[in-house]
Wavefront OBJ file of the C-alpha trace (Angstrom):
o trace
v 47.030 50.298 -33.406
v 46.964 52.689 -30.463
v 50.026 54.371 -29.008
v 49.729 52.226 -25.865
v 49.603 49.012 -27.925
v 52.627 50.087 -29.961
v 54.643 50.682 -26.801
v 53.727 47.491 -25.009
v 54.055 45.153 -27.995
v 57.562 46.453 -28.680
v 58.772 44.499 -25.637
v 60.190 41.012 -26.044
v 58.622 38.088 -24.138
v 61.615 38.154 -21.770
v 60.373 41.533 -20.528
v 57.914 39.670 -18.311
v 60.878 38.425 -16.248
v 62.191 41.972 -15.926
v 58.775 43.149 -14.778
v 58.697 40.397 -12.162
v 62.187 41.414 -11.053
v 60.957 44.967 -10.465
v 57.958 43.698 -8.511
v 60.184 41.527 -6.306
v 62.775 44.283 -5.722
v 60.078 46.798 -4.732
v 58.597 44.180 -2.404
v 61.978 43.504 -0.777
v 62.607 47.229 -0.274
v 59.238 47.677 1.427
v 59.949 44.635 3.594
v 63.250 46.137 4.778
v 61.685 49.571 5.291
v 58.793 48.255 7.357
v 61.049 45.966 9.318
v 62.026 49.267 10.934
v 58.695 51.078 11.068
v 56.550 48.033 11.836
v 58.865 46.864 14.608
v 58.843 50.319 16.210
v 55.085 50.808 15.790
v 54.219 47.444 17.360
v 56.063 48.429 20.541
v 54.481 51.860 21.003
v 51.507 50.701 23.064
v 53.867 48.801 25.370
v 57.103 50.802 25.756
v 55.533 54.292 25.445
v 52.149 53.555 26.952
v 52.184 56.169 29.702
v 49.875 59.132 28.952
v 49.100 57.493 25.605
v 52.364 58.819 24.131
v 53.000 55.888 21.789
v 49.489 55.696 20.344
v 49.314 59.520 20.097
v 52.439 59.460 17.918
v 50.878 56.806 15.699
v 47.716 58.902 15.439
v 49.919 61.780 14.219
v 51.425 59.443 11.618
v 48.046 58.606 10.168
v 46.757 62.167 10.422
v 49.662 63.131 8.163
v 48.894 60.164 5.930
v 45.281 61.274 5.506
v 46.371 64.728 4.348
v 49.069 63.383 2.052
v 46.760 60.771 0.518
v 44.443 63.539 -0.658
v 46.893 66.195 -1.779
v 50.415 64.834 -2.295
v 50.616 61.541 -4.261
v 49.694 62.836 -7.705
v 51.891 65.907 -7.277
v 54.931 64.037 -5.953
v 54.616 61.269 -8.558
v 54.465 63.804 -11.386
v 57.401 65.739 -9.918
v 59.719 62.814 -9.125
v 58.236 59.806 -10.880
v 57.116 56.677 -9.027
v 60.631 55.324 -8.408
v 62.134 58.436 -6.810
v 58.899 59.217 -5.004
v 59.362 55.880 -3.206
v 62.991 56.700 -2.337
v 62.150 60.139 -0.901
v 59.183 58.742 1.000
v 61.345 56.045 2.579
v 63.717 58.680 3.934
v 60.833 60.627 5.510
v 60.470 57.760 8.032
v 63.896 58.387 9.565
v 63.066 61.343 11.880
v 60.243 59.419 13.573
v 62.405 56.357 14.188
v 65.206 58.557 15.565
v 62.701 60.302 17.868
v 62.316 57.009 19.758
v 65.615 57.892 21.435
v 63.908 60.872 23.109
v 60.227 59.927 23.421
v 58.356 63.157 24.154
v 55.202 64.661 22.696
v 57.235 67.494 21.147
v 59.508 65.005 19.347
v 56.952 62.338 18.465
v 54.078 64.414 17.066
v 56.023 66.521 14.483
v 58.110 63.578 13.255
v 54.990 61.413 13.108
v 53.327 64.009 10.877
v 56.396 64.094 8.598
v 56.308 60.323 8.296
v 52.609 60.427 7.447
v 53.125 63.061 4.772
v 55.711 60.817 3.125
v 53.601 57.674 3.404
v 50.812 58.808 1.050
v 53.052 59.146 -2.033
v 54.883 55.970 -1.010
v 51.874 53.670 -1.101
v 50.319 55.341 -4.112
v 53.620 55.027 -6.036
v 53.838 51.331 -5.231
v 50.255 50.622 -6.303
v 50.637 52.711 -9.463
v 53.841 50.904 -10.468
v 52.282 47.473 -9.989
v 49.125 48.478 -11.845
v 51.033 49.831 -14.844
v 53.401 46.865 -15.194
v 50.461 44.461 -14.918
v 48.949 46.101 -18.027
v 52.275 45.880 -19.906
v 52.734 42.247 -18.845
v 49.173 41.521 -19.978
v 49.879 42.817 -23.487
v 52.895 40.518 -23.770
v 51.567 37.384 -22.053
v 47.839 37.605 -22.933
v 46.995 37.063 -19.262
v 44.319 39.458 -18.028
v 45.632 42.597 -16.345
v 43.160 42.024 -13.486
v 44.593 38.583 -12.726
v 48.164 39.875 -12.985
v 47.497 42.809 -10.674
v 46.002 40.470 -8.094
v 49.034 38.181 -8.475
v 51.549 41.025 -8.178
v 49.773 42.394 -5.103
v 49.833 38.895 -3.644
v 53.579 38.554 -4.259
v 54.198 42.029 -2.881
v 52.098 41.404 0.206
v 53.717 38.025 0.860
v 57.224 39.504 0.809
v 56.169 42.725 2.521
v 54.528 40.962 5.438
v 57.831 39.267 6.248
v 58.759 42.597 7.848
v 56.674 41.407 10.766
v 59.171 38.588 11.250
v 62.392 40.591 11.092
v 61.256 43.759 12.839
v 59.647 41.904 15.702
v 62.461 39.361 15.927
v 64.925 42.233 16.366
v 62.879 43.878 19.109
v 62.143 40.662 21.006
v 65.707 39.347 20.898
v 67.131 42.665 22.092
v 64.522 43.206 24.823
v 64.802 39.635 26.079
v 68.594 39.518 26.119
v 70.909 39.788 29.138
v 69.484 40.273 32.601
v 66.347 42.054 31.424
v 63.049 40.429 32.413
v 61.070 41.868 29.538
v 59.826 38.433 28.582
v 58.111 38.125 31.965
v 54.915 39.984 32.799
v 54.990 42.591 35.566
v 51.870 41.048 37.151
v 51.423 37.989 39.310
v 49.305 35.082 38.081
v 46.374 36.189 40.254
v 46.540 39.790 38.950
v 46.498 38.887 35.248
v 42.730 38.180 34.995
v 42.031 41.427 36.867
v 44.043 43.731 34.572
v 44.478 41.911 31.242
v 42.055 41.095 28.461
v 38.754 42.669 27.475
v 38.623 44.981 30.501
v 42.110 46.450 29.994
v 42.134 50.266 30.005
v 45.516 51.685 28.862
v 45.196 55.084 30.523
v 44.547 53.470 33.911
v 46.305 50.096 33.802
v 49.477 50.647 31.725
v 51.696 51.938 34.580
v 51.067 48.906 36.780
v 50.639 46.171 34.157
v 53.389 47.011 31.635
v 57.143 47.053 32.255
v 59.574 49.919 31.562
v 62.380 48.934 29.192
v 66.113 49.809 29.598
v 67.149 52.813 27.466
v 70.316 51.144 26.156
v 68.286 48.351 24.570
v 65.939 50.851 22.929
v 69.015 52.586 21.484
v 70.271 49.333 19.961
v 66.889 48.642 18.369
v 66.603 52.149 16.904
v 70.140 52.012 15.473
v 69.282 48.811 13.612
v 65.999 50.270 12.349
v 67.659 53.427 10.972
v 70.118 51.266 9.026
v 67.186 49.324 7.567
v 65.546 52.511 6.245
v 68.763 53.664 4.558
v 69.156 50.211 3.009
v 65.581 50.197 1.673
v 66.039 53.550 -0.090
v 69.238 52.232 -1.687
v 67.513 49.072 -2.917
v 64.881 51.100 -4.805
v 67.424 53.580 -6.179
v 69.686 50.858 -7.585
v 67.398 47.923 -8.330
v 64.152 49.287 -9.845
v 63.610 50.426 -13.450
v 62.164 53.888 -14.009
v 58.437 53.999 -14.716
v 59.253 55.866 -17.959
v 60.146 52.465 -19.390
v 56.518 51.343 -19.133
v 54.036 54.190 -18.819
v 54.707 56.407 -21.871
v 51.339 57.155 -23.400
v 49.373 55.484 -20.600
v 45.909 56.978 -20.436
v 45.166 58.532 -17.123
v 48.745 58.527 -15.922
v 50.513 61.349 -14.246
v 52.693 61.645 -17.312
v 49.909 63.085 -19.454
v 47.788 65.018 -16.965
v 48.493 68.088 -14.958
v 48.916 67.782 -11.211
v 45.746 69.837 -10.763
v 43.758 67.519 -13.040
v 44.940 64.452 -11.125
v 44.138 66.101 -7.803
v 40.641 66.876 -9.071
v 40.291 63.225 -10.131
v 41.206 62.115 -6.614
v 38.671 64.472 -5.052
v 35.925 63.503 -7.511
v 36.408 59.842 -6.710
v 35.741 60.587 -3.044
v 32.037 61.169 -3.737
v 31.301 58.428 -6.265
v 28.650 55.952 -4.998
v 30.861 52.850 -5.183
v 33.690 54.630 -3.362
v 31.309 55.919 -0.684
v 30.025 52.411 -0.024
v 33.559 51.035 0.298
v 34.547 53.599 2.924
v 33.367 51.536 5.913
v 35.212 48.368 4.914
v 38.362 50.419 4.271
v 38.085 52.072 7.692
v 37.564 48.636 9.231
v 40.730 47.273 7.555
v 42.849 50.025 9.100
v 41.075 49.816 12.450
v 41.495 46.058 12.860
v 45.197 46.251 11.950
v 45.796 49.036 14.469
v 43.731 47.239 17.121
v 45.794 44.089 16.827
v 49.139 45.911 16.883
v 48.224 48.240 19.748
v 45.336 46.953 21.851
v 45.772 43.205 21.542
v 49.535 43.575 21.966
v 49.153 45.603 25.161
v 45.950 44.231 26.729
v 46.670 40.569 26.093
v 50.275 39.841 25.091
v 52.373 42.375 26.999
v 50.032 42.368 29.993
v 49.704 38.590 30.354
v 52.993 37.124 29.084
v 55.391 40.108 28.898
v 56.586 42.816 26.496
v 59.464 40.637 25.312
v 56.920 38.272 23.773
v 55.090 40.955 21.778
v 57.563 40.591 18.918
v 57.232 36.808 18.783
v 53.425 36.986 18.653
v 53.572 39.679 15.961
v 55.994 37.486 14.011
v 53.358 34.771 13.948
v 50.847 37.310 12.689
v 53.278 38.415 9.980
v 54.060 34.900 8.744
v 50.363 34.034 8.523
v 49.659 37.335 6.770
v 52.441 36.704 4.236
v 51.227 33.182 3.466
v 47.648 34.374 3.215
v 48.596 37.147 0.790
v 50.222 34.909 -1.788
v 47.655 32.116 -1.452
v 44.664 34.476 -1.698
v 46.004 35.948 -4.942
v 45.828 32.530 -6.599
v 42.641 31.377 -4.861
v 40.845 34.478 -6.130
v 41.258 33.207 -9.704
v 39.369 30.032 -8.767
v 36.798 31.199 -6.231
v 36.521 34.933 -6.874
v 36.565 37.634 -4.208
v 33.190 37.002 -2.567
v 33.885 33.558 -1.025
v 37.293 34.694 0.265
v 35.973 37.850 1.893
v 32.960 36.015 3.339
v 35.350 33.516 4.935
v 37.446 36.353 6.350
v 34.343 37.975 7.836
v 33.287 34.759 9.591
v 36.740 34.038 11.032
v 37.217 37.658 12.121
v 33.865 37.644 13.915
v 34.934 34.509 15.786
v 38.161 36.241 16.847
v 36.258 39.246 18.175
v 33.956 37.002 20.210
v 37.018 35.204 21.621
v 38.537 38.503 22.745
v 35.319 39.443 24.520
v 34.926 36.206 26.501
v 38.519 34.987 27.027
v 40.412 35.629 30.267
v 44.123 35.290 29.348
v 46.563 33.460 31.630
v 50.353 33.288 31.697
v 50.407 29.558 30.901
v 48.207 29.873 27.788
v 50.866 31.217 25.423
v 49.694 28.935 22.594
v 46.354 30.784 22.453
v 48.065 34.118 21.700
v 49.901 32.586 18.744
v 46.763 30.885 17.395
v 44.829 34.158 17.484
v 47.741 35.946 15.785
v 47.865 33.365 12.979
v 44.138 33.530 12.266
v 44.162 37.330 12.443
v 47.023 37.467 9.953
v 45.181 35.237 7.482
v 42.085 37.431 7.698
v 44.108 40.601 7.228
v 45.710 39.132 4.095
v 42.304 38.478 2.572
v 41.050 41.985 3.371
v 44.104 43.816 2.072
v 44.811 41.863 -1.126
v 41.239 41.475 -2.312
v 39.926 44.954 -1.502
v 43.105 46.632 -2.760
v 43.066 44.732 -6.056
v 39.339 45.435 -6.417
v 40.118 49.149 -6.447
v 42.348 48.663 -9.487
v 39.503 46.853 -11.260
v 36.623 49.052 -10.133
v 38.211 52.355 -11.175
v 40.226 51.649 -14.375
v 42.215 54.554 -15.800
v 42.202 56.318 -12.431
v 44.543 54.107 -10.442
v 46.416 56.954 -8.709
v 43.153 58.470 -7.494
v 41.731 55.055 -6.556
v 44.729 53.919 -4.529
v 44.963 57.326 -2.858
v 41.407 56.847 -1.635
v 42.152 53.303 -0.476
v 45.074 54.578 1.575
v 43.075 57.553 2.838
v 40.225 55.578 4.374
v 42.475 52.865 5.738
v 44.372 55.659 7.468
v 41.144 56.973 8.971
v 40.724 53.563 10.598
v 44.237 53.730 12.027
v 43.864 57.236 13.405
v 40.504 56.445 15.019
v 42.009 53.350 16.630
v 45.008 55.220 18.033
v 42.978 58.189 19.275
v 40.495 56.058 21.198
v 43.015 53.421 22.309
v 44.090 54.996 25.644
v 40.573 56.069 26.637
v 38.333 53.024 26.085
v 38.444 49.479 27.359
v 39.315 46.677 24.958
v 35.761 45.309 24.929
v 34.282 48.658 23.845
v 36.712 48.852 20.926
v 35.890 45.251 19.990
v 32.172 46.041 19.768
v 33.028 48.951 17.477
v 34.996 46.605 15.217
v 32.105 44.132 15.042
v 29.735 46.931 14.023
v 32.033 48.248 11.312
v 32.667 44.741 9.983
v 28.943 44.045 9.661
v 28.141 47.337 7.938
v 31.263 47.349 5.773
v 30.829 43.828 4.381
v 27.138 44.473 3.672
v 27.951 47.594 1.657
v 30.783 45.778 -0.136
v 28.263 43.166 -1.316
v 26.122 46.012 -2.707
v 29.120 47.354 -4.657
v 29.860 43.909 -6.081
v 26.210 43.593 -7.162
v 26.217 47.036 -8.786
v 29.520 46.363 -10.545
v 28.433 43.003 -11.927
v 25.089 44.405 -13.039
v 26.842 47.273 -14.842
v 29.250 44.868 -16.593
v 26.381 42.635 -17.744
v 24.549 45.659 -19.112
v 27.671 46.843 -20.930
v 28.202 43.370 -22.385
v 24.610 43.254 -23.585
v 24.969 46.669 -25.243
v 28.096 45.507 -27.069
v 26.325 42.369 -28.257
v 23.381 44.391 -29.536
v 25.762 46.808 -31.220
v 27.596 43.914 -32.898
v 24.312 42.389 -34.088
v 23.319 45.766 -35.511
v 26.581 46.085 -37.419
v 26.237 42.527 -38.729
v 22.724 43.281 -40.001
v 23.938 46.398 -41.747
v 26.758 44.450 -43.399
v 24.313 41.727 -44.468
v 21.946 44.295 -45.979
v 24.833 45.864 -47.897
v 25.652 42.480 -49.375
v 22.072 42.176 -50.592
l 1 2 3 4 5 6 7 8 9 10 11 12 13 14 15 16 17 18 19 20 21 22 23 24 25 26 27 28 29 30 31 32 33 34 35 36 37 38 39 40 41 42 43 44 45 46 47 48 49 50 51 52 53 54 55 56 57 58 59 60 61 62 63 64 65 66 67 68 69 70 71 72 73 74 75 76 77 78 79 80 81 82 83 84 85 86 87 88 89 90 91 92 93 94 95 96 97 98 99 100 101 102 103 104 105 106 107 108 109 110 111 112 113 114 115 116 117 118 119 120 121 122 123 124 125 126 127 128 129 130 131 132 133 134 135 136 137 138 139 140 141 142 143 144 145 146 147 148 149 150 151 152 153 154 155 156 157 158 159 160 161 162 163 164 165 166 167 168 169 170 171 172 173 174 175 176 177 178 179 180 181 182 183 184 185 186 187 188 189 190 191 192 193 194 195 196 197 198 199 200 201 202 203 204 205 206 207 208 209 210 211 212 213 214 215 216 217 218 219 220 221 222 223 224 225 226 227 228 229 230 231 232 233 234 235 236 237 238 239 240 241 242 243 244 245 246 247 248 249 250 251 252 253 254 255 256 257 258 259 260 261 262 263 264 265 266 267 268 269 270 271 272 273 274 275 276 277 278 279 280 281 282 283 284 285 286 287 288 289 290 291 292 293 294 295 296 297 298 299 300 301 302 303 304 305 306 307 308 309 310 311 312 313 314 315 316 317 318 319 320 321 322 323 324 325 326 327 328 329 330 331 332 333 334 335 336 337 338 339 340 341 342 343 344 345 346 347 348 349 350 351 352 353 354 355 356 357 358 359 360 361 362 363 364 365 366 367 368 369 370 371 372 373 374 375 376 377 378 379 380 381 382 383 384 385 386 387 388 389 390 391 392 393 394 395 396 397 398 399 400 401 402 403 404 405 406 407 408 409 410 411 412 413 414 415 416 417 418 419 420 421 422 423 424 425 426 427 428 429 430 431 432 433 434 435 436 437 438 439 440 441 442 443 444 445 446 447 448 449 450 451 452 453 454 455 456 457 458 459 460 461 462 463 464 465 466 467 468 469 470 471 472 473 474 475 476 477
């Protein structure tokens, strides 16, 4: 019996409930944390639209995230462990949220970079924890680790996506309260088709089409968000078991490799054929998320029906995303990844076509919520299935694999935020359609290669077993 088997089989069956408790507590902490960050990020293209300040700060966030995804996760995880790496990373979000009280380039860009540097270890720690406990749970329950990882990611994503409800509910209720007219667009009904929709250009149209919000209401929102971040760090510190309980002797873990070796593993994975072919779909995932939160929110929602409604539309997106995450985790066991991702590709293409041809109007609020719901369902399928596929495709190298997943998703975000102020919505939509087409095609190639490799490996094992049986039979003779 191997060291890993000895460790995992020492646990009682009740340990599966403790593992699920840890998964749920981590999920709740992330939900509270991103109630703050998600709520603030969704408003940037509306309340800090002038000169592209809001989207520039978000670009800085993901520039920092790209750097940290390559260099920091394996080092921070080895230094602090996954639990305390999550706590420290949570706290790195505070300066950026506080900078909303004085929105300037010299406050936003540095604090955005700090946030990004903390985000790489955060997401890698979460994915590593879930991957490890899925293996331990598998040894106890005899359920495949692949199915458990997909289930845990589904549970995490379902709870996590609820941040879209609370963060956006906070912002919308505060902005729409009192005498403020944030829920009403700054344009007349006749001006909406001229400025809003596919032809919206933030650098030219934001000043006239989007309203300025009262500073006292921004201060209230930021105070609530800072309290959320402190609460999230406390939840992890108090409620989550240390990874040392589960990962002693785990092959490929940060506990038995040097930081340099793990960093080399991350860099090596960057140039593997399967990873290279998944780059486009990963970039697309980040790009479509950023596009919805920035461009759709500004060009359609804030422009046509008012900034105070941005939060309510994003809440719809979040609820649909949360439902889609948990449902897709279970559907994947029945249908597999391919049908789910093919469905997402078809629906997403329909949404892009709608954006290109639809002229929004103030009295068509239902259409904004329908688009948000469908977009959220698609995003759930992309995130859960591609993320879980990384854990399956690169076994024994989960830190390196999830670092790469975060890295290329971040590239999509930073591209979206850099180009957001300078290109019209229709141009960015055509870019998304192109990336979707190329990315899904290459993903199908990876699935084919992976399945072919597994069949070949299975055949080799069968031939090896037959050979051993023949030898045993001959010995009996």
